C-alpha positions, 0 to 999 in steps of 0.5 A: 418766750414772749416778748419781741425782737429788738431792732439794733444797730448793725454792730450791737449783735456783737456787745450784747451780754448772754443774759439777754431778755426777748425784747433785747435780742438784736435782729438787725439787717446788718447781720442778715446781709452777714448770714447771706455773705458768709453762705455766698461759697455754698451756692455752686455747689447747691446748684450742682447738688440739686443737678443731682437731686433733679436727675433722680426726680426726673428719673423717677417720674416727677414734675418739675413742680413736684421737684421744686415742692420738694425742695421747698417743703423738705429743703435737704438734700440729703434725705431727698436724695436717699427718699428718691432711691427709694422712690417707687411708682406703686405706692404702699404704706408700707413704702411709705413708712420705709421712705419716711423712717429712712428719710427722719434718720437721715435728718435726725442729726438736726435735732442735735444742730438746733440743741446746739443753738439753744444756748444762743436762741433760747430767748429769741421768741418761738414765732421768730425761732421755730420758721429759721430753724424749719429751713436750716441746713447743715451750711447754714448751722455750720456758719451761725455756730462759727459766728456764735463761736466769734462772739457774734449775738445777732439772729439776723445772722441765722435768719439770713443764712437759712432763708436765703440757702432755702431759696437757694435751694428751691431756685437750684431746683428748676436748672437742677430738675432740667440738666438733671433730666439730661444725665442718664447716670449721675455717677458717671459725673460724679454728682454722688460725690456731692453728699460726701463732699457736703457732709466732709465740708461742714464735719472738718471745722466740727473736727479743728475745733473739737479734736473728738476724733474717736466718736466720728471714727467709731461711726464711720467704721461701723456704717461701713461694715454695716452698709457691707452686711446688710442691706438697705439703709440700716448703716446709717441708724447702726453709724450715728448710734454706734458714733453717739454711744461712743461720744457718751462714753469716751473721756471727753476732750476740752474744745479748742478756742475758737 
């Protein structure tokens, strides 16, 4: 994966052949700004979600600096919410392992998200790819997948979308923490529903393109049953495994053309 990222005109990314080499991968400011623009609609949700995460962080006794640092290093609202719900003032190695394990399970989807970008990013040098993937979010991934499906090949789009939303999430931690500290119960304001809404916004475009409903239905049904029968967050793991098995063994359906 050696070489360097090439710099081309703003519109060159859509004309690049699939057999590009590292020296010809386009990276333009035009595509970078396009990635930022495509993610602007997500900004209000990020700040609302930041209020929910900030409320929990304040209730658990984290300082503002610690809450902002968590946003910067983790950059995964759903797993941060789950980790804060498991937060305890008296940490043991068992608590640490449980918290890290559940957060890892929630974020395991990014393994598949990154893999889905490989056909596009394989020729890009690792020094450029991994920092962008390190701050990849569901919204940036969804926007980038759509951009690629429409013929876009400029790496600047993914970089712009990812870095912009990462900085937005860090910034959301400040007012989110300050305002969230005033919210005694986030559920009273419906802030806990933001996790569901965020994942729904990501899921709908995928279903429209693939029309593979069965794995999602199986995953949801099994997760609901597991949440009613088992304590803790085992339903996340069980639901995900059930959906993966359903996707592997059920007949595949042809994707709808973008």
